[in-house]
N, C-alpha and C positions, 0 to 999 in steps of 0.2 A: 682415403677411407680405409679403415681397418676392421677386420671381421674376425671373430673367434667363434667356433662351433663347439658346443659342449654336449657330450653324450653320457648321460648317467646310466651306468650299466648294473647297478645293484640297488636293491631297496634299502631303506634305512634299517629295517629289522635285520636284514642279512648282514649289513655292515656292523650293527651292534653285536651280532653273534659271531663276527669274525670269519664268516664263511668266504671262501675264495672259489669262485666258479670258473674264472678264467683270469689270465694275466695279460695286461697291456703294458708294454715298455716302449718309451721313445728315447731317441738319442740323436743329437745333431753335432756335426763337426764342420769347421770352416777351413780345414787343412787345404792347402793349394794343390795337393796331389790326391786324386780320387781314391787310389788304392789305400793310402794312409787314412783318409777320412772314413772310408768304409770299415777299415780295421778298427779304428777308434770307436765307431758306433757299435759294431758287432761285439767288441770286447765289453762295452758297457752293458749291452743286452745280456750277454752270457753271464756276467756277474749277477745281474738282477734276477735272472731265471734260476740260476743255481742256488742263490740265497733264499728264494721263495720256498714256501712249504710245499710238500707233496711233489717235489721235482722229479719228473720222469722224462726220459728222452722219448719224444713222440714224433709221428710222421704227419701230424695234422696242423702244423703251424703255418702262419702267413705273415707277410711283411709288406707294408705300403711304403714306397720309396719316393721321395721328392729330391731332385738333383738339379743344380743350376747349370746353364750352358757354358760356364767358364771353364769346364773341363773339355778334353778332346772328345770328338764324336766316337772314336774307337773305345775310349775308356768308358763312356756312358753306355755303349752297347754291351759292355761286359759287366755292368754293375749288378745285374741280377745274379749271375754266376758268382761274382765276388761276395755278395751278401750270403748266398747259400753256403759257400765255402767257409765264410767267417763264422757261421752259426753251427757248424758241425760240432757234435758233442752235446749240444742241448736240443738239437732237432735233427732227426734222421733225414728229413726232407722239409723244405719250406717253399711255399708258393709265393712268388714275388710279383707284385704289380706296382705301377706308379707312373710318373711322368716327369718331364722336364719343366721346371718353373724358373721364374726370374731370380727369386731370392728365397733363402730359408732363414727365418729369424732376422730379416733385414740385411743379410750379407750373402756372399757366395758360399756354397757348401752343399752338404747332403744331410737329409733327415730320414731316419728310419722309424717306422711305427710297427712294432712287433706284437703279434697276438699268438697265444697258445692256450688251449682249453685246459682247465684244471679238473673240472668235474664233468664227466661225459654225460651225466644225466641231465644237467641243466645248461650245458654249453657244448656245442659240437664244432667240428672242423669248419673252417671257412672254405667256401667253394669259389675258386677263381673262375672268371669268365671273360669273354670278349664278345661285343656286339658291334657289328659294322654294316657296311652297305650290303653285304651278301645276305644279311638277315632282314632285308626289306627297308632299311633305313634310307631316307631320302635326304639330299643336300638342299634343304629348304632355305637355310640362311644364306647360302651362296647364290641361289637363283631368285630369291624373293625380291620383289620391287616394292618399295615403301616399307611400312611398319612391319616388324617381326619381333619375336620375343627376345628381349635383352635382359639377362639376369642383373639384379642390383649390384652384383659383384661377380668375381670369378670363383667364388665359393657358392654353391647352390644347394638348397635343401628342399625337400618336399614336406610341407606341413599343412595340416587341415585347418588353416585359418579362415579361408573363404570357402563357400559352397562350390561344388563342382559346376562348371558351366555347361548348360545343356547344348550350347552351340559348338562345343569343342569337338573337333573331328576325331574319329577313332584312329589309333595308331596302327600303322601297317607293319610294325616291327615284329618279327618272329623271334622268340627267345632261343638261344643256342641250346643244344642237348644238355649241357651241364646244369643249366638253370631249369629247363623244362622237366628234367629228370629228378628234381628234388621231390621226394615223396610227400612232404607236407608243406605246401606253400605258405600256409598260415603260421607255420613255425619259424619262418624267416623274419627276424626282427630288426636287421640292420643291413643296409647295402652301402658300401663305401666305394666310390667311383672316381676315375680319372678319365677325362674325355676331351675331344675337340669341342668346338663351339655348337655342335648340333646336339644339344642336351635335351631338348623338349620331348622328342619322340621316344628316346630311350627311357627317360624318367616316366613318361606316361605308361609305356609298356610294362615297366617294372612295377609301377604302382598298381596297375590293374591285376597283375599276376600275383603280387605279394602285398595284399591290402593292409597287412599289419606291420609292414616294414618301414622303418625310418630310413630316408634316403639322404645321404650326404655326399656331394660330389665336388670335384675340382676341375676347372677348365685349365688345361696345360698351356704353357707358353708356346708360341709359334717358333719353329726351329728351322726355317728354310736356309738360313745362313750358317747353321751349324753342321747340318748333314744332308741338306737338300730335301728333307722331309717337312711337310706342312706342320706336323706335330710329331712328337716322339713319345709313344705310349709303351710302357714296359710291361711285359708279361711273359708267357711261354715263348713268344717271339716279339720282335720289335714291330710295332704297328705305326703307320703314318696317319691314320684317321680312325674314328670309331670311339669305342668306350671300353676300357678295361676295369675290372672291379673285383670285389670280394663280397660274397653273400654269407651272412652270419645267422645262425639259428640259435635259439635259446628259449628257456621257459618264461623269461620276463622281457617285455618290450623296453627298449631304451627310451629315455626322455631326451628329445633333441631341441636345442635352441641355438640361435646364432646371435652373438653379441656384436655391437657396432661402436667400438671406441673411437673410430675416426669420424663420427657424425655428431652434430649438435642440432638441437631443435630450432627451427625457424619460426614455428607457430606453436601455440598451446595445443593441447588435445582438443579436437573438435568432433562433435557428433555429425555424422553424415545424414542429411535430411532427404536429399534426392540423388539418385544415381541411376545410370542406365548402362548395363554391360560393365565395361571396365572404365567408364567415364564418371567421375564424381562431379555432379552439377551444383549442388548447394550444401553448405555446411552452416548450421546454426544461424539461419536467417541472412546469409550472405552467399554470394556466388563464389564457388571454390576458386576460380581463376583470379578474381579480385582479391581474395584473401591471400593467395600465394604471391601475387604481384606486389602487394603492400609489404609482405614479409621480406621479399627479395630486395626491395628498395632500401631497407634498413639493415640488410645482412652485410657482414664484414668478410664473408668467405670469398676467397679469390677464385673459387671453382664455381662455374655456372651450372653444374649438374645439381638436380633437385631429386629428392627421394621422398617417398610416402610410407609412413609406418601405419599399417592397417591392423586393427585389433578387434577381437570379438567382444570384449567387455571393457568398461571404463577402467577397471582395476588393472587389466593387462596393459592398457594403453599408457598407464602412468608408471609402469615398471621401468627401472633403469635400463638404458641402452647397453650397459655393461653386463647386466645379469637379467636378461629378459626371460619370460616364461614361454611355454609352447603355444600360447594363444595370440601371438603377434608376429608379424613378418614385415620386412622392408622390401619395397619395390621401387624401380626407377620411374620417375615421372617423364613421360615421353613427349608431352605437348599440352597446349591449352588454347582455349578460344576466349579471349577477353569479351567478345561481343555476346556470346551465348553463356559464358561463365563456366564452361566445363574444363576439367583437368583430366587428361588421359593417364592412367596408371598401367604400367607394363605387366599385366597379368591376363591370362586367358580365362580366369574365373570371373563370375559376376559379382560385383560389389553391392551388397544389399544395404538399403537404408537402415539406420540404427547402429551400424558399426561405427568405429571411431578411427579418425585419421589425424596424423601429425606430420607436417612437412619438415623434412630434414635437409641440411646442407653439410658439406664437408667441413670438419673442424680445422682451424689453422694449426692446431697442435693436438695429436691424438690424446684421448683421455687415458689416465693410468688404469691398467687392468687390475682387478683384485687378485690376490695370490691364488694360484691354482689349487683346486680341491678343497677350498674353504667351505664350511657349512656342514662338515661331518659326513658327507656322502661321497664315496669314491667316484671320481669323474675322469673320464677320458677327455682330454682337451685337445682338439684338433683345430689349429688356428691358422689364419692367414692374414697378412697385411696386404691389401690390394690397393696400394698407393700407385695407381696406374700411370703409365707413361703414355706417350702419344699413340701407341699401338694397342692400348687397353690391355696390356699383358698383366697376368696375376703375379703375386708374390706369396709364397707359401712358407709357413714355419710351424712345426709341431712344438707346442709349448711344453707339455708334460703329459704324463699318463699315470693313472693310479690303478691299483690292483683290485680285483673283486675277491 
């Protein structure tokens, strides 16, 4: 399964006018030495920043790092300082967050995603933060018995595709001072995260406090055999669990969607006739489980995992998996009951009748992605190929970034 997330950070009118509100630059290196890889990436970023208009050395920059465990634990623990040193001259200080992932762009290496505001009135500094157990977060995935939330992939996003469930429990997570102290929570329009597998509580707390923010997160790879840490989360210090991230504020909300080039349709788009909670019971005069079973019998996919694409409208349901809009999302199918006909979808939201569903399976060969940034609108493309191994580890790669 392959996934790509797209964040449009500028309106068409602004793009036509040539306005630059902030600058995003990405760089990836597969050098076998981490110091060399970081130097190559930071040099690319330096050139891009210096060549951009209105270049000024600022102290409000941020960088999201993804690095593979093929490097030594000692080098990985120094990667934040290496990035900061490499960006001296274009940034007087840079906040670095990130995590260890299995792959970047399908191979070993390091990827950097750099952000610097260009217009202080419409784009502000990114606020780095950490949320962990000391903030009231519970280890629910580790102690749960039976079903619990499993993302469709190791890239997760918060989209308002389904109505909020009235049965969802309130999060006990308390926000750290750096987030609680943001004077205008409604001005936060993007949260970029790296975390362990306990994503649900953190995402719920952030969504409640920053209701207008798009949330895009990455579950890191487990690293117990690298450095004896369950996870390796990069920030002001190395963390073994929790969530690190960057909060961005601006005058315009980004448009967030997640593409799925590693999936193919197993069924046509179907209208949901009956559903209860997260269980789809009937689709277009047929039981949902019977429809799925018939589709799986004719499927050529070697992967037995099944996913469900849920959409608010029929138009959204028929959009390409490579260029989806914000009104559809993909979830894991966690089970079914042939006798009663129900299919359970891994979401804590209630699935209302009248929505549209399409069952998906893994493609034998990932589909070709369109060229980055096509369509005339500058887009930050933050992507990952989650062709998971036996331990369900993610693979991350930043494809490209465009300026505002």
